[in-house]
Structures are given as C-alpha cells and as structure tokens.
C-alpha positions in Angstrom: 35.8 35.1 -28.5 35.3 35.5 -32.3 37.1 32.2 -32.9 34.7 30.4 -30.5 31.7 31.9 -32.3 33.1 30.8 -35.7 33.7 27.2 -34.4 30.1 27.1 -33.1 28.7 28.3 -36.5 30.8 25.6 -38.3 29.5 22.9 -36.0 25.8 23.9 -36.4 26.3 24.2 -40.2 27.8 20.7 -40.4 24.9 19.3 -38.2 22.2 20.9 -40.3 23.9 19.9 -43.6 23.5 16.3 -42.8 19.7 16.8 -42.7 19.4 16.4 -38.9 16.8 18.7 -37.4 15.3 18.8 -34.0 11.8 17.2 -34.1 8.9 19.6 -33.9 6.5 18.9 -31.0 3.0 18.3 -32.3 1.1 18.2 -29.0 1.4 17.8 -25.3 -1.0 16.3 -22.8 -0.7 15.4 -19.1 -0.1 11.7 -18.3 -2.2 10.3 -15.5 -2.3 6.9 -13.8 -5.4 7.7 -11.7 -7.6 10.1 -9.9 -6.9 12.3 -6.8 -10.0 13.2 -4.8 -10.7 14.8 -1.5 -13.3 13.5 0.9 -14.5 15.1 4.1 -14.3 12.8 7.1 -16.8 13.4 9.9 -15.1 10.9 12.1 -11.6 12.4 11.7 -13.0 15.9 11.4 -10.7 16.7 8.5 -10.3 16.5 4.7 -8.5 13.4 3.4 -6.7 13.0 0.1 -7.4 9.7 -1.7 -5.6 8.5 -4.8 -7.3 6.0 -7.0 -6.0 3.7 -9.7 -8.6 2.2 -12.0 -7.9 -0.8 -14.4 -7.3 0.2 -18.0 -10.7 -1.0 -19.3 -12.6 0.1 -16.2 -16.0 1.6 -17.1 -18.7 2.9 -14.8 -21.3 1.6 -17.3 -19.9 -2.0 -17.4 -21.3 -4.9 -15.3 -17.8 -6.0 -14.4 -16.7 -5.5 -10.8 -13.2 -5.3 -9.3 -11.4 -6.2 -6.1 -10.2 -3.2 -4.1 -6.7 -2.9 -2.6 -6.4 -0.3 0.1 -2.9 1.2 0.6 -1.8 3.0 3.7 0.9 5.6 3.1 -0.8 6.1 -0.2 0.2 9.7 -1.0 1.6 10.4 -4.5 5.0 11.0 -3.0 4.9 7.8 -0.9 3.8 4.3 -2.1 0.9 4.9 -4.4 2.6 5.1 -7.8 4.8 2.0 -7.4 2.2 -0.2 -5.8 -0.3 0.8 -8.5 2.4 -0.1 -11.0 2.8 -3.6 -9.5 -1.0 -4.1 -9.7 -1.1 -3.0 -13.4 1.9 -5.2 -14.3 0.6 -8.2 -12.3 -2.8 -8.0 -14.0 -1.5 -8.2 -17.6 -3.0 -11.2 -19.3 0.4 -12.8 -19.9 1.4 -12.3 -16.3 -2.0 -13.1 -14.6 -0.5 -12.7 -11.1 -3.2 -10.5 -9.6 -6.8 -9.8 -10.8 -7.5 -6.4 -12.3 -8.0 -4.3 -9.2 -8.9 -0.8 -8.0 -6.1 0.6 -5.8 -7.1 3.2 -3.1 -4.1 5.1 -1.8 -4.9 6.9 1.5 -2.8 10.1 1.8 -1.3 10.9 5.1 -2.1 13.8 7.5 -0.4 12.4 10.6 0.5 8.8 10.3 1.9 8.7 13.9 -1.5 9.7 15.1 -3.6 7.5 12.8 -1.6 4.3 12.8 -1.0 3.9 16.6 -3.2 2.9 19.5 -2.4 4.6 22.9 0.9 3.4 24.3 1.8 3.3 28.0 5.5 3.5 27.2 6.8 7.0 28.2 9.4 7.1 25.4 6.7 6.3 22.8 4.6 9.1 24.3 7.5 11.6 24.2 8.6 10.8 20.7 5.1 10.5 19.3 3.1 13.2 21.1 0.1 13.0 18.7 -0.1 9.2 18.8 -2.9 7.0 19.9 -5.8 7.6 17.5 -5.9 4.4 15.5 -9.4 3.6 16.8 -10.8 6.6 15.0 -8.8 5.9 11.8 -10.1 2.3 11.7 -13.7 3.7 12.1 -12.9 6.0 9.2 -11.8 3.1 7.1 -14.9 1.0 7.9 -17.7 3.5 8.1 -16.6 6.2 5.6 -13.9 5.2 3.1 -15.0 1.7 2.3 -18.6 3.0 2.0 -17.5 5.8 -0.3 -15.5 3.5 -2.6 -18.2 0.9 -2.8 -20.9 3.5 -3.5 -18.9 5.3 -6.3 -16.9 2.5 -8.0 -17.7 -0.9 -9.5 -16.3 -3.1 -6.7 -16.8 -6.7 -5.7 -16.5 -8.1 -2.2 -12.7 -8.9 -2.1 -10.7 -6.3 -0.1 -7.0 -6.2 0.6 -5.1 -3.8 2.9 -1.3 -3.1 2.7 0.7 -1.5 5.5 4.4 -1.0 6.2 6.2 0.0 9.4 3.7 1.9 11.5 1.2 1.1 8.7 2.1 -2.6 9.4 1.3 -2.0 13.1 -2.1 -0.7 12.1 -2.9 -3.5 9.7 -2.0 -6.0 12.5 -4.3 -4.2 14.9 -7.1 -4.4 12.4 -6.5 -8.1 11.9 -6.5 -8.7 15.6 -9.5 -6.6 16.4 -11.7 -6.3 13.3 -10.6 -9.0 10.9 -13.9 -8.8 9.0 -12.9 -5.5 7.4 -10.5 -7.1 4.9 -10.0 -10.5 3.2 -6.3 -10.1 2.5 -3.7 -8.6 4.9 -0.3 -7.6 3.7 1.9 -6.7 6.7 5.4 -5.5 5.9 8.1 -4.6 8.5 5.4 -4.0 11.2 6.4 -1.7 14.1 5.3 -4.2 16.7 7.8 -2.7 19.2 5.2 -0.1 19.9 3.8 -0.1 23.5 6.4 -2.6 24.6 5.1 -5.1 22.1 1.7 -5.3 23.9 -0.3 -6.0 20.7 1.4 -9.4 20.5 0.1 -10.2 24.0 -3.5 -10.0 22.8 -5.5 -12.9 21.4 -6.7 -12.2 17.9 -10.4 -12.1 17.3 -11.6 -15.3 15.7 -13.1 -15.2 12.2 -15.0 -17.6 10.0 -14.4 -16.1 6.5 -11.5 -17.0 4.3 -8.4 -14.9 5.0 -4.9 -14.6 3.4 -2.2 -13.1 5.5 1.3 -12.2 4.3 4.0 -11.0 6.7 7.5 -9.9 5.6 10.4 -7.9 6.7 14.1 -7.5 6.0 17.3 -6.9 7.9 15.9 -4.4 10.4 17.5 -5.3 13.7 16.7 -7.9 16.4 13.4 -6.4 17.7 11.8 -5.8 14.2 12.9 -9.3 13.0 11.9 -11.1 16.1 8.5 -9.5 16.5 7.5 -10.1 12.8 8.3 -13.8 13.3 6.4 -13.9 16.6 3.4 -12.4 14.8 3.6 -15.2 12.3 4.0 -17.9 14.9 1.1 -16.6 16.9 -1.2 -16.5 13.9 0.0 -19.9 12.7 -0.7 -21.5 16.1 -4.3 -20.3 16.0 -5.1 -20.4 12.4 -8.0 -22.3 10.9 -8.3 -24.4 7.8 -9.7 -21.4 5.8 -6.6 -19.2 6.5 -3.7 -18.9 4.1 -0.7 -17.7 6.1 2.7 -16.7 4.6 5.9 -15.4 6.2 9.0 -14.2 4.3 12.4 -12.9 5.5 13.9 -10.7 2.8 17.5 -11.0 3.8 18.7 -8.6 1.0 16.3 -5.8 2.0 16.1 -3.3 4.8 13.3 -1.3 6.4 13.6 1.3 3.7 13.3 -0.9 0.6 11.4 -4.1 1.6 7.9 -3.0 0.6 8.1 -3.2 -3.2 9.5 -6.7 -3.2 7.2 -7.8 -0.4 4.1 -6.6 -2.1 5.0 -8.3 -5.4 5.7 -11.6 -3.5 2.5 -11.2 -1.5 0.4 -10.9 -4.6 2.0 -14.0 -6.1 1.3 -16.1 -3.0 -2.1 -14.7 -2.1 -3.8 -14.7 -5.4 -2.1 -17.9 -6.6 -3.6 -19.7 -3.6 -7.0 -18.3 -4.5 -6.8 -19.8 -8.0 -6.0 -23.3 -6.8 
C-alpha cells in the first residue's frame, strides 16, 4: 500500500516538474441552439411544447423575414436538434443549400393520437387505442400554431413541413386534404399501411399554388416500400406544371435512420429547384 502511494507521488511530481498543469476554468455558460416555449391549445385542450431555432443573425428589430420549417416529432430528444443542425449548415454562405430559416419543432404528447385519422382496421384500433385525432391536430397547426409563429416571429410566406413514419402519414394527409397549409412537403418513410392503405384510395385536393414534394424511404419491407412508391406515382400522375415532385429510395438506410439523409437531400432538391 505504501509502495503504491510512493509511486503515485513520484508520477505526480514528474508531471508537475515538466510544467504541465490542469487549465483553470475561467467561466461557464449554458450553450443553446434555440428556444423552448409552451403554448396553450384551445383546440387540443392541452399545453404543447414548441422548440424554435432562429438563424444566427435573426433580430426582431430587423426588416428581414425568414421561411419557416415545421417539424413533426420535434421534441429535444427526437428530431429537433439534428434537423436544426442541417438547416444551420445548409444556410452557411459557402454552402447555400437552404435559405436561412426558422425551425419550429413540435414536441409530442401522443403521436399515435395526433398523426392518425380514424382507422376501420380492427388491429389498428387495438394496437393504437388513442388513435384517430389527426383532424384536430391539423386544425391546431392551421389555426393556432401557424398563427402564433407568424405573430411572434419575422416570417415570410414560405412554409415547409417534415414528417417521418406516422408523421409522414400525417404530412400526406395534409397534402391530400389541405395542401394550401404548406408550400413544401417532406415525407419520409410514411406509414401508409394505416387503415388498410385507404389514404392512397383518395383523390388529392387540387391546388393552384407552387408546391415542392419530396418522398423518400429506405429498406423497410415490402409494404412500406411499395406504398411510398405508390404515393409518388399517384401524385406524379395528377401533378400540374407548378409542382416539383421528387422520389428517392435510400437503399442503405432503414426506417430508423433514413430521416437525416432524406431531409438533407430534400433541401438540396427543393431549394435548388426554387433558385432555377
């Protein structure tokens, strides 16, 4: 025991004799990439957590306005941080992939409830007992959240929505039923198996405004892969000249890791097409 202590003293003496000391901490502050706020939803009858990333030079006093990117599954422990990172990186002047944008991450309370319309499939009902409230959630997006963001931040008219899995199902439902809510739709690995694929049987509502739609998925099984391609084919068959439509199969990705690559690729395709 005494020998071990002696060896430790010798080691420390040698370390200090060479002039190497542990740096002294001067200060410490929290590092933040955005704001977390709570808003009270009358429609949903609950408080919702909203995470907001603002561009580096954002100023409430400036005349400059910014596009808004709405992100489903936008909690801090879900997709908010890494999607905000893509937006920040993509908006660097030497990259110039995506315009400086505000990112609005919508934290989840019950995504199975909020992202699904009522299903007649008994297994869906059994495995997702709280499901079927997407109509309310869409009204929340339209009549409360968008209004709040536009009233409190310097926004312009361009709006993008991103959804993956059940979130991709919801984004598809919005595109089919209320396409005017967003200009750009990023749909990743959509759970179109829901309700025996009934959403694909519907005819999308027509729209006159410019739209950009990006659909992607990875190796996720026959049903997921087939329905994502069917969604693309249906939209492609009915699209007008003012619609940019993209489809991508990410063969090296799966359901769990497709989102990051897909969003990066979507930004490249969508915003490049708007510059041309």
